[in-house]
N, C-alpha and C positions, 0 to 999 in steps of 0.2 A: 503494500499502500502506501509506503511511506516512498518508495522509487518511481511511482506515478506519480507524487506530488499530493494526493488525497488528506484532507484533513482531518475526517472522521472517518470510522467503517463500524461498521458492528453484524456479529454471525447472529442469524437466524437459524433458530434449533427448531422452532416451534414446526408440525407438518404442515398442520394449517395454514398459519401464516407464509411459510414458503410456498405454498399450493397456490395461493393469492397472486405473491408475488412473482410467481412464475408466470400465470395468467396475465400480471401487467406486461410482461417481457414480450410473449405469445402475442398479445393483444399490440403491441406496438406499437405499429405502422397506423391501423382504423384508430388508437384513444391521441394521437399525436396529433392526427387530423382535427379532428372535433374537442381539443382540451381546452383549447382559447375562446378567445370570445368573436373572432373572425376565423374563417377557415384556413388551413395549414396547406400547402403543397409540399409535396415533394422536388428535387430540381439537385437541390443542394441534399442529400441522400445520404451515403454513408461513408466521409471520407475516411481515413484511418491515420492515425501516426506513431512510431516508435510507442510501446506503452511508457518507457521513461519521459515522454515529454505530454502525458493525457494530460494532466491536471494546467500544466502551462498555459499547451490548444486549448482548451476546456473555455479558460479563462479567457483568452484573447478572443475567441470566436463570442461568447458573449459579450464581450465589447464590441464585435464587429455590428452584433445584433443592434445595439443600443444605437449605434450610429447611425444605423440606416432609417432607426423606428421597426425596426421587428421585432417579431417575438416567435420562440419556438422551445419544444419540450424535446431535451437531448435525451436517448436512450443507447443500447448499443452491447457490445461486446465490449468491453473497459479494458478486461484482463487481455485482451490483441491491441487496445489502441483504436477500436472500430467505433465509430459514433453514428447513429441514427439520429435521424431529425426531420421532422415538416415544418415549415416556414410559411407564417401567413402572413406571406408578397401578395400586396395589394392588387393585384387582377382584380378582384372583382368590389371589394368593398375599402375605403379607403382612400383610394388614389381619387386623383382631382381630375386625370384623363386615362385615357390608354396608355400615352405614351410617358406621363410619368410613373404609372405601376412598370410599366416594361422597363423605364429608366433605373427605377429601384431595383427590381431583380439582375440586369445586367452589371449595375454597378456593385451590388453583393457580390453575386459568383467571383469576380475580375479579384475585387477584394481579397473575399475568403481564400482563393485561389492563389495568392500571390503569400496571405502571411501561411499559410501550409505547408508551402514550395519551403519556408523557410525551418523547419522542421523536419524535412524530408518525408515528408507525408505524402500520400496517396488520396487522388481522386473521389478514388470509386476502391474502398475498403473490401467491400464483399462482391457489390453487382458489375456489370460492365460500364467502361464511359459513356455509352451512347449517344444520343446527338446532342444533348445538352450540355455536356462536359468533353467532349471531343475537341471546340475549339480552345479549352485551355489546357491542352497538353503539353502543351510548350512551356508552362509554366515547372512542370518537372524534368521534361524530355528535351536536350540540347536540340541542335539545327540536325548535326548528323543522325540521330536517332529516328529524329520527325523525317528525315529524307530516306531513311530506311524502311521505315511504317510504308512509305509512298510508294519504294520498290515493289518491296513485295507484294502488295496490294495490285500493280499492275501486271505482276509474273502473273499472280493466282485470279486476276478479273481484268484481264486485258480489255473487256468491252464498256467494265465499270460501272455492273448493272446488279452487284449485288451488297448489299446497305450503303447506298451512294449516301455522303454526309456526315459518315462514321470516321472517325479515326483518321485516315489517311489525307482524306477531300472534306474537313470538316465544315459542313456547314455554321452559320452563326447562331451562336446558344441561345438567340430567342427569338429563331426562325419562325418555330411552330407553337411559340407562346400563346395560351388562349388568355385574352386578356376580359374585359367587361364588356363582352356582347350582350346586349338584350336578350331574354327570354320571348321569341314574340307567340308562343306558343301557350303560356303560365295563364291558366285559366283563375278565377277565383273562386275556391274553395270554399265547402260548406263547414269541413272542419277545422278548426279552429289552428294544429297543427303549431300547439306551444311550444314544443321543441324547436322550431324556425322561425319563430316569428310572422309566423302566419302564414308562409311560403309553400308550397304543393315542392316546389323547382329545389328549393335552397334543401328540402328534408330529402329529395330522389338522389341531390348531388352528393349526399351523406357519402355512397356508394364512393369508394377509391380502387376497387380491386382489389384488397389484400386478400380476399377468397377464402373467410373460415367459411363459409359456407362450403365449400366445395373439399375442403381436406379434413382430417382427423374427428373433432369432435361432432363435425358439423356434417361430414357425411355417412351417420346412421351408428355410430358408435358412440361408447360413454354414454353419460349423463345429458347430454347437451339435445335441443330440440331440432334445430336447424340445420339443412333445409330439410324437410322430410321428403320431399318429390324429387330434387335432385339424391337423395341417398336410394328413391326407385328406379329411375329413370339416366340417370348419370351421365347427363342430357345437360352441357352448358344455360343451356335455354330454358332450365326449370329450376337452375338455383337464382337465391339472391341477389348475387351480383349479376345474373343475366338480366333478370324482368329490372334491377335497376338500369341495366344501360339503358335496355329500348323505352325505360321513364325518360331517361334523362336526352336520347335523343326526340320524345314526345314534348317535353319539356321546350327543347333548344330551337325546334322549328324543324327540324330535319326531317321529323315522320309530319306528312301533307295535314293528316287529319288530327294532328296530335293525341290528344289521351284516345279517340275515338278510332285510332287507326287500328285495323284487325290485328298489327304486330303485335298491339299492346296488350290486345286482348288474348293473341295467341301465346305471348309471355304468361300472361296473371292468369291463363284459364287452369293449371294443375298448381297455383298456389294454395295450400289448404288454409290459409290465414289463421295458421298455428300460434304465429306471435313469437315462434323461435326467434328470429333475427330482433326483434322488437329487444332480447337478452341477450342474445349467444354474439350476434354481431360487433365487432368492437367500434364499429361507426355508427349503431343508435338505428340501422336501419329498420322500418317498421313496415313490412311487406305489406301486411294485412290493413295497415288504415290506407296504404296508395291504393291499394284494389278497393277498398271500399268507395275512396272516394271515385276513381278513375269509372265504377260502376251506374254511381250515381250522376255523374255527366253524362255518362254516356245514354242513358236508358232515362233523365227526367222529363215527363209529358212524351215520353214514346212505349210502343209496345214491348214488355220482356221478356226474355224466358219463363217455359211454366213454371218451371222450380218457385222462382222469386212468386209466383204469387197462390203458393199452395205451402213451402218448407220456410218460404221467409216470413212468412205471418203466422207461421206454428202456432203462437202463442193465443194467438184469437181463435184460430179454428178451435185448439184445445179446449180457451172457456166457451166457447159456443155448442161447445160435444157433452160438455160435461152432464146437464142433464138428461144423455141420452148415452151416455157410456157405453152401458151393456150393450146396447143395441150395436152402436157403431163399432164395437170390437167381434161381434160375432159376424155382423157383414164383412167386414176388414179380414173373417180369416175365411171365407169361404173363395172358392177359389177365382170363379171369373170375375168377382166386385171387386178383389183385390188386385185382379190383372188389371182393370178397367181403372181402377183406381191410381193406381201407379203410374201407367201410362199418363192420365190426365195432371196427375202433379209433379210427372218429367222426373220419376223417380226409377231405379234400374230394377228392371223385371226378377232379379237375383236377389234383390232386395226385401228384409222382412220390414213390416209398417209396424209401427210403434202403437202399443195399448194405453188405453185411457185407463186411469186411476176410475176406480169405481167410487171411489170415494175422495173428494180432494183433501190435500193434509192441510186447509186451512177450517173444513167440514169435517175431518175427525180430531181436530185438535179443539174445536167447539163442544162435540160431544164429549169430549174426554176432559171437558173444562180446563185446557191450558191454552187458549186462545184468548186475545184480548184488545183491545186500542188503548193509547197515551191518554191517562184520564182516566179512561173509566174503569178501568181494575187500580189493582195497589200494586207501587213500581215493582217489578221482578228484579231478578236477578240478571238472567240474560232475557231479550228478545230473540227470536229467532223470524226472518225474514224469509216468505215463502215464494220463494220466486218461480215462472210460471213451468218451468221445467219440475224441478222437486213438487210445488202444488197439485201438477194433474195428468204427470207421467210415474213421479217413483217419490211418492207420500212417505215410502217406508224408511228412508233415509232422514226427512226430516220429522219423522216421528220417533224415529231409532235417538235422534240426536236428543229431544227432546226426554225419552227415556232415561238417558244415561244420565242426564245432568239432573234429571229428577231422583234418582238413584243417589246421588252423591251429597242431598238435599237444598238442592238449588230449588227456587222457584224459576219457571221456565215460561215463557208465555209466547204464543204464535204470533206474530204479527195479523191482525185479521183486516187487513186491507188490500184490495189488490196493487201491485207494485212490480210492473215487468222493466228487467232491465233495457227492453228492447234491442238483444244481440242479433236476432234472426233478422229484423228488417236492419242492423248494420252489415253484416258480411254480403248480406245481398244488395247493399249500395243503395237500399229507401231509405236514406240521411234525411227526409223532410220530416217522415214519420218516426224515425228514431229518434228525433230531437224533442219532439213533442213527448213521446213516452216517455225518455230518460226524463225530461225535464218535470213533468207529472211524477214520475217516479222517486225523483230528487227530493221537491216539496214532501213529497207525504212522509220519505225516510229521515230527512233531516231533523225534526223536531224526536226523533228515537233517540237517533246520533247523539245529539245535543242532550237529552237528560243523563247522561252519564252512565245508562247503561249498555251494556257491551250486545252489539248487536252483530250477529252471525250470521252469513250465507252457507250454504247447504251444499249447491250448484257451483265448482268451481269456475267453467265459463261465467256464469250469473255475475259470480262474484268479481269475476275481475273484469267485468265491461262496468264494473259501478268505480273500479279501483283508477280502469285507463278510461277508456271511451267513453264516460259520462265530461269530463271537462275537456274534451275533445271536442263535442257537443253543445257544451255548455256554459259561458261564461259567471252562470250564477254563483252565488256564495252557497248556495246550500248545496248543488254539485260536489265542490271541492273540500264540503265537510263531509257530505255521506261519501267520496271516493277515500277520504283518508280514515273515517269511523267505521266502516263495516271489517268484519275479521272474516277469517277461515274459521271451521272449525277445529283445526289444530291447532291456528294461532291460539286463539279462545282457552282448549282445552291445556295449552303446553303453559297460560298464563294462570290458569288457575291450581295449573298442577304446583306453581313456582309458589303462589301465594298460599299453598296448604290446605287449598280449598275442595281440592279435587285428587281422588287417590284413584291410579290405574291399576285395572287388573292384571291381574299374572298371566302373561303369554308365554312365558317361558316353554322351548320346546315348539311354537311354533312359527313354522316358516311363511313370511309374507315376499310374498311376488307383487309389487307395487308397479303400476302405471299411471304417475302421475298425468292429468288434463294435461295437455301441453302448454291450454292458458294461467294452468295455475304454476305450472313449473319456470313459466319467461315473467307473468305479471306480478304472481302471487308470492311465489316460491314454496318449495314442499318442504324445508327443512325441517318446520316444527313439528310437521307430522312425521317424519323420522324418527327424529331426535324422539318422541313420546312411544312411536312403538318398540323401539331399541331399551328405550328404561322400561317399556313394559316385558321385557326378557326377549320379545319377538328377533329372529335371524329376519334382514330386512335386504333383497334383491330389488334396488329400483330401477326399472327399465326406462332407457331415455330414449329419443327420439318421441314419435307422433304415435298413437295409433290407428290412422289411418281415415278415418270415418271423417272427425275434423265436421260434426255439425254438419250442415246440408250437402257437403264437398264429396262424400263416400257415398252417399245416397242418391247423388243425380246422375241420369243417363251421360253416358262418355266418361265415366270417371271412376267404375267401379274395379278396374286391373290393377289401375294405380294406385288405388286404396288399398286393396290386396297387398301387392308388393308392398306400398309402406309397413304393413302392419308383418308382413313377413323379415322387414330388415333387423328388427330387433322383438316387439312383444310376442308374436306367437313361437320363436324359437325359446323365449326365456319361459312362456310358459310351457309349453312342451318339455323342456328341459326339466324344471321343477319338478311337474306332475311325474316323470319320471324318476327323480330320487325319493321324491316323499309326495302318494296320493292325496296325504292330506293339506295339502300347501293351501296356502289360501291367497287368493287371487284378488289385489284389493285395488280397486279403480271408483274414484270419487265421481268422476263426470258422467253422463249418462251417453254420451256419443262415444266413450270405450265402453262401456258395458254392450251397447249396442254389440257395437264391432267385434267383442270375445263370445259375445253370443251367436249370433252370424256365421262368424266364421271358425268357431274352436269348439262350441256349445257349451262352451265353459262360463256358470255366473261368477259375478264380479259382488264384490262388496264396499258400501262404502267405509271409509272409518271410524264412521258413527256405526255405520250395524256392527262391526266388528266388536268395538266396546260395548257395546250395548249386550252383544250376545254372549259377554264373557263375567256380566257382573253379577 
């Protein structure tokens, strides 16, 4: 450390902290591009000096950044003297003119190259010199070396057709510089794009091509989610990066029809809207949000695909069907009727149709004396939010949550008011309706959150919609309060255990294979659930990726094969292997989509965490 001129150092021994630091290093290029107030770019990318000069070079480099009014976040292989960095050159923001931005870029590059040469350093410590640095090679090599480069080039490429403008015949370093050209096709979005100043163009340009979506945990391994469709097809166009590139072309005007261009819809067709990239991509790409906005702009006021009218409005149809749920279920089990129903709904004929609950969660809670409204009952210890999926399709999960918490001596009440998050309208791009529904729900739930009593969501996708999409749809204070205030069942129980108010059942000897819902893994986090299971004595295998159903995606016509292929990347092999080892394995899947996928493809019953805990009390 002293040889490199380092002023301070710390040895990290904790494995969890080490893993977090390694992830920062692995995601460095993406994080460096979004860690400043304005976008940061490559160009001066990976210079290197002899390690003994690293400290002095970094201090000189920092001085150069200040001199040119720039900023950057350096990282890299410091033991080898290699420094990666992305710099906020004023190519879009901060330049009074295009030429000023170009001048700052050239001035910094020339000054940095000259300073680097005094340390005997290399312009490119890891990557190639490329077009942007070839002009600067004369700072590293003398005239004789440059002449020899040219002779070798002429011998190997007498016609000059291979990589023109590089190394031997360098083009100006700013010849291909993209500066602040207006985005002629950027539409006015309905969603707020809160992390990008309201600009969909800035949002899609977050992608810098680092490609985590196509390698490592992003390719169907580990506990990451991104990018499930690429993991299934291995086609670049089905990756987060591929989709982002097409959207960038739509925003820049390269695609004549903008976001309505067929190329955009082809790229987005196999996006599961899993939100995996929102968490796993180091640049913070959120393709699910972009897809919703694109669908909204494309179909606003126009005829939509059939599935949008049925699957996209599923909570509404479920509410209307509730009085005749038994008759509807019986009808949908009849072969000819079911076939027609699938065709009308745009559902693949190989898919099962969801069964409506004979008695909704709210109605069951009323019968048990466990329902109530704020002000009409004594303040409980916990409020349970009856989302549309739990209320109309899987009330057993909500009742299990009530029963488990009541077994611990807590008073629990199911909120006896209709409050849909609008998820299905969001995923199908029916954003005007989604905004109205979400606004009503925020107004309904805000007083419960403000009461100080924990409000818990049961269905992960609906809870995640409140946590993330609600504030994208509405800037109302109630939306922010609800987004911050609603908890998952795992988070609630973990807090109660820490406070000594809940005792976990003994799960010693229980092997759990868990498929966290992709929205939970990406938006809410599944760590609390995992800690609970392990604290109760269970052995836990956490499945990464996505189940492949992903709400309306996996049931729509044209998506079945990809949906199955996604399930085969991680989920189904993990379940088969677990049952082979232990036939009594418990398969845990809180999400309705994950349950349906397991039932359809593997005939495997899956439990919600609340159902598992309640069954062992």
